[in-house]
C-alpha positions as CSV (number, residue, x, y, z in Angstrom):
1,M,105.4,83.1,52.2
2,D,107.2,86.3,53.2
3,L,109.6,87.3,56.0
4,E,107.0,89.3,58.0
5,S,104.4,86.6,58.2
6,V,107.0,83.9,59.0
7,T,108.6,86.0,61.7
8,D,105.3,86.8,63.3
9,E,104.3,83.1,63.2
10,L,107.6,81.9,64.7
11,Y,107.6,84.3,67.6
12,Q,104.2,83.1,68.7
13,L,105.5,79.5,69.2
14,L,106.9,78.1,72.4
15,P,110.6,78.5,72.7
16,Q,111.3,74.7,72.3
17,D,109.3,74.6,69.1
18,F,111.0,77.6,67.5
19,T,114.2,76.1,65.9
20,A,112.5,73.2,64.2
21,A,109.8,75.4,62.8
22,R,112.3,78.0,61.6
23,N,114.4,75.5,59.8
24,E,111.4,74.0,58.2
25,R,110.2,77.4,56.9
26,A,113.8,78.1,55.6
27,A,113.9,74.8,53.8
28,R,110.5,75.4,52.3
29,A,111.7,78.8,51.0
30,R,114.9,77.3,49.6
31,T,112.9,74.6,47.8
32,A,110.7,77.3,46.3
33,G,113.8,78.9,44.9
34,D,113.9,81.9,47.2
35,R,117.4,81.5,48.7
36,E,117.5,85.1,50.0
37,L,114.3,84.6,52.0
38,A,115.6,81.2,53.3
39,A,118.8,82.9,54.5
40,R,116.8,85.7,56.2
41,I,114.6,83.2,58.0
42,K,117.7,81.2,59.2
43,E,119.0,84.5,60.8
44,L,116.0,84.6,63.2
45,R,117.1,83.7,66.7
46,R,115.2,81.5,69.2
47,P,113.9,83.7,72.0
48,T,115.0,83.2,75.6
49,L,112.3,82.3,78.1
50,S,112.0,85.9,79.4
51,A,111.9,87.4,75.9
52,W,109.2,84.9,74.9
53,A,107.2,85.8,78.0
54,S,107.6,89.5,77.2
55,N,106.3,88.8,73.7
56,L,103.4,86.8,75.1
57,L,102.4,89.7,77.3
58,V,102.4,92.1,74.3
59,R,100.4,89.6,72.1
60,Q,97.8,88.5,74.6
61,Q,97.4,91.8,76.5
62,P,97.9,94.5,73.8
63,E,95.9,97.0,75.8
64,K,98.8,97.0,78.3
65,V,101.4,98.3,75.8
66,Q,100.5,102.0,75.4
67,P,100.2,102.8,79.2
68,L,103.8,101.6,79.7
69,I,105.1,103.5,76.6
70,S,103.2,106.7,77.7
71,L,104.7,106.4,81.2
72,G,108.2,106.1,79.7
73,E,107.6,109.3,77.7
74,G,106.6,111.1,80.8
75,L,109.6,109.9,82.8
76,R,112.1,110.9,80.1
77,Q,110.5,114.3,79.8
78,A,110.6,114.8,83.6
79,H,114.3,113.8,83.5
80,Q,115.1,116.5,81.0
81,Q,113.1,119.1,82.9
82,L,114.4,118.1,86.3
83,D,110.7,118.2,87.5
84,G,111.0,116.7,91.0
85,G,107.3,116.4,91.8
86,Q,106.6,114.7,88.5
87,L,109.6,112.4,88.8
88,R,108.4,111.2,92.3
89,D,104.9,110.7,91.0
90,L,105.9,108.9,87.8
91,G,108.5,106.9,89.8
92,R,105.8,105.4,92.0
93,Q,103.7,104.7,88.9
94,Q,106.8,103.0,87.3
95,H,107.3,100.7,90.3
96,A,103.6,99.7,90.4
97,L,103.2,99.2,86.7
98,V,106.4,97.3,86.0
99,G,105.7,94.9,88.9
100,A,102.1,94.3,87.7
101,L,103.1,93.7,84.1
102,A,106.0,91.4,85.1
103,R,103.7,89.3,87.2
104,E,101.1,89.2,84.4
105,A,103.8,88.0,81.9
106,R,104.8,85.3,84.4
107,T,101.2,84.2,84.8
108,L,100.6,84.0,81.1
109,A,103.8,82.0,80.5
110,E,102.9,79.5,83.3
111,A,99.4,79.2,81.8
112,A,101.1,78.2,78.5
113,G,103.1,75.5,80.4
114,Q,106.4,77.4,80.8
115,S,107.7,77.8,84.3
116,V,109.3,81.2,84.9
117,G,112.1,81.3,87.6
118,E,113.4,84.3,89.5
119,A,116.2,85.0,87.0
120,A,113.8,85.1,84.1
121,Q,111.4,87.2,86.1
122,H,114.2,89.8,86.7
123,E,114.9,89.8,83.0
124,I,111.3,90.5,82.3
125,E,111.4,93.5,84.7
126,D,114.7,94.7,83.1
127,T,112.9,94.6,79.7
128,L,110.1,96.7,81.0
129,H,112.5,99.2,82.6
130,A,114.3,99.4,79.2
131,V,110.9,100.2,77.5
132,L,110.5,103.1,80.0
133,A,114.0,104.4,79.3
134,D,114.5,104.0,75.6
135,P,111.9,104.7,72.8
136,R,113.7,102.3,70.5
137,A,113.4,99.6,73.1
138,A,109.7,100.4,73.5
139,E,109.2,100.0,69.7
140,E,111.1,96.7,69.7
141,W,109.1,95.4,72.7
142,A,105.7,96.5,71.2
143,A,106.4,94.4,68.1
144,G,106.3,91.2,70.2
145,R,109.4,89.7,68.5
146,L,112.1,89.9,71.1
147,A,114.8,87.2,71.0
148,R,116.5,88.3,74.2
149,P,115.7,90.5,77.1
150,L,116.3,94.3,76.9
151,S,118.4,96.3,79.4
152,A,117.7,99.9,80.6
153,P,120.6,102.4,80.6
154,V,122.4,102.1,83.9
155,G,121.2,104.5,86.5
156,F,117.9,105.3,84.9
157,A,115.6,103.8,87.5
158,G,117.7,105.2,90.4
159,A,117.7,108.7,88.8
160,V,114.0,108.6,88.5
161,Q,113.5,108.0,92.2
162,T,116.1,110.5,93.3
163,T,114.8,113.1,95.7
164,V,114.8,116.4,94.0
165,P,115.7,119.8,95.5
166,P,113.1,121.3,97.7
167,R,111.8,124.8,97.0
168,E,113.7,127.7,98.4
169,T,112.4,129.0,101.8
170,P,110.3,132.1,101.3
171,A,111.7,135.5,102.4
172,T,111.2,136.4,106.0
173,P,107.9,138.3,106.6
174,P,108.2,141.9,107.8
175,G,108.6,142.2,111.5
176,R,110.6,139.0,111.9
177,S,114.2,139.0,113.0
178,A,116.7,139.1,110.2
179,K,119.3,137.1,112.2
180,P,117.5,133.7,112.0
181,E,116.9,134.4,108.3
182,K,120.6,134.8,107.7
183,R,121.3,131.5,109.5
184,T,118.6,129.5,107.7
185,Q,118.5,130.8,104.1
186,P,122.1,130.1,103.2
187,R,121.8,126.6,104.5
188,T,118.7,125.9,102.4
189,Q,120.2,127.3,99.2
190,T,123.4,125.4,99.7
191,Q,121.4,122.2,100.3
192,S,119.3,122.9,97.2
193,R,122.4,123.5,95.1
194,A,124.1,120.4,96.4
195,E,121.1,118.2,95.7
196,E,120.7,119.8,92.2
197,R,124.4,119.1,91.5
198,E,124.0,115.5,92.7
199,L,121.0,115.0,90.5
200,R,122.7,116.5,87.5
201,K,125.7,114.2,88.2
202,Q,123.4,111.2,88.4
203,I,121.8,112.1,85.1
204,A,125.2,112.7,83.5
205,R,126.3,109.3,84.7
206,A,123.1,107.7,83.4
207,R,123.7,109.3,80.0
208,K,127.3,108.2,79.9
209,A,126.3,104.7,80.9
210,A,123.6,104.8,78.2
211,E,126.3,105.8,75.6
212,T,128.5,102.9,76.9
213,A,125.7,100.5,76.7
214,E,124.8,101.7,73.2
215,A,128.4,101.2,72.1
216,A,128.4,97.7,73.6
217,E,125.1,97.0,71.9
218,E,126.5,98.1,68.5
219,K,129.5,95.9,69.0
220,A,127.3,93.0,70.0
221,S,125.1,93.7,66.9
222,A,128.2,93.7,64.7
223,L,129.3,90.4,66.1
224,E,125.9,89.0,65.7
225,A,125.9,90.2,62.1
226,E,129.2,88.4,61.5
227,Q,127.7,85.3,63.1
228,R,124.6,85.5,60.9
229,E,126.9,85.9,57.8
230,A,128.9,82.9,58.9
231,E,125.7,80.9,59.3
232,S,124.5,82.1,55.9
233,E,127.8,81.1,54.4
234,R,127.5,77.7,56.1
235,D,124.0,77.3,54.7
236,R,125.2,78.2,51.2
237,A,128.0,75.7,51.5
238,D,125.6,73.0,52.8
239,S,123.3,73.7,49.9
240,A,126.1,73.5,47.4
241,R,127.2,70.3,48.9
242,D,123.7,68.9,48.7
243,Q,123.5,69.9,45.1
244,A,126.9,68.3,44.3
245,E,125.9,65.1,46.1
246,E,122.7,65.0,44.2
247,R,124.6,65.6,40.9
248,V,127.0,62.8,41.8
249,S,124.1,60.5,42.5
250,E,122.4,61.5,39.2
251,L,125.7,60.8,37.3
252,A,126.1,57.5,39.1
253,R,122.6,56.5,38.0
254,E,123.3,57.6,34.4
255,L,126.6,55.7,34.5
256,K,124.9,52.6,35.7
257,A,122.2,52.9,33.0
258,A,124.9,53.4,30.4
259,Q,126.9,50.4,31.6
260,Q,123.7,48.3,31.4
261,Q,123.1,49.6,27.9
262,Q,126.6,48.7,26.9
263,K,126.2,45.2,28.4
264,D,123.0,44.7,26.5
265,A,124.5,46.1,23.3
266,R,127.5,43.7,23.6
267,A,125.1,40.8,24.1
268,K,123.1,41.8,21.1
269,A,126.3,42.1,19.1
270,R,127.4,38.6,20.1
271,T,124.0,37.2,19.2
272,A,124.1,39.0,15.9
273,R,127.6,37.7,15.1
274,D,126.5,34.1,16.0
275,T,123.4,34.5,13.8
276,A,125.5,35.9,10.9
277,K,128.0,33.1,11.3
278,A,125.3,30.5,11.3
279,A,123.7,32.1,8.3
280,E,127.1,32.1,6.5
281,Q,127.5,28.4,7.1
282,T,123.9,27.7,5.9
283,A,124.6,29.8,2.8
284,K,127.8,27.9,2.1
285,S,126.0,24.6,2.5
286,A,123.3,25.8,0.2
287,R,125.8,26.9,-2.4
288,R,127.5,23.4,-2.2
289,E,124.2,21.7,-2.6
290,A,123.3,24.0,-5.5
291,S,126.7,23.3,-7.2
292,A,126.2,19.6,-6.7
293,A,122.7,19.7,-8.1
294,R,123.9,21.6,-11.2
295,E,126.7,19.1,-11.8
296,A,124.2,16.3,-11.5
297,A,121.8,18.0,-13.9
298,E,124.6,18.6,-16.4
299,R,125.6,15.0,-16.3
300,L,122.1,13.8,-16.9
301,A,121.7,16.3,-19.8
302,A,124.9,15.3,-21.5
303,P,124.7,12.8,-24.4
304,E,126.2,9.4,-23.8
């Protein structure tokens, strides 16, 4: 038994079966003498319904994993390059693919006997958006071991679908009046610059929100680590208590056996004393009889 195989096994179970199976595997590892493995297993968290459904999608439809990851790579690249046409095209693909995969996850979960409500459905969609936005989230999702839904950086989806600046109007062909060109061209350039500035602001806000979310995630991870350490300490204390109780029981059994041995020894000592006393009385009687017999023999032997 090792952590990888146990983790993979547990995250394939229905959510309601997870905790009992995890505790059983941890107890088995502890019994085998691997207390570190037992503690690591106990740290595994039961998945929420939406996280479990997302895992189910990855495990039962592995061919759906790479298309979503590839789409996320394209979206992030288009973000960086401010490629409007590519952003619009990939944004449409994002909407269609996320919707299809979320519905597929819901169908698979319901086929396994788990009803998925609207809230869980939204969490599945959030997880898929996070996969598109963050390569680390994509890696975590693709492993099929989520314990909770993932969240995309704030503003990512909206920034993807933002209308990008149109191309600048071509120069006025020869022979055209220059006056309309002076009226139209400055307005188009101003509009382009304004839209570009707005897009850059949205991307900056998205990045700032991502940094805030990452800091919050790090804080949450630290708190979860403290919780896991507290749970590990509790498990160690429980184990020490169990060992102490077992030792107390063992000593109680030994004391009871020693008391019984003492009782038996005392009974044997009393019996031995009684036997010795009876033997002493018998010996005294025998000596008296022997003495009387000698005296009688001496009288008979003596001359009259």
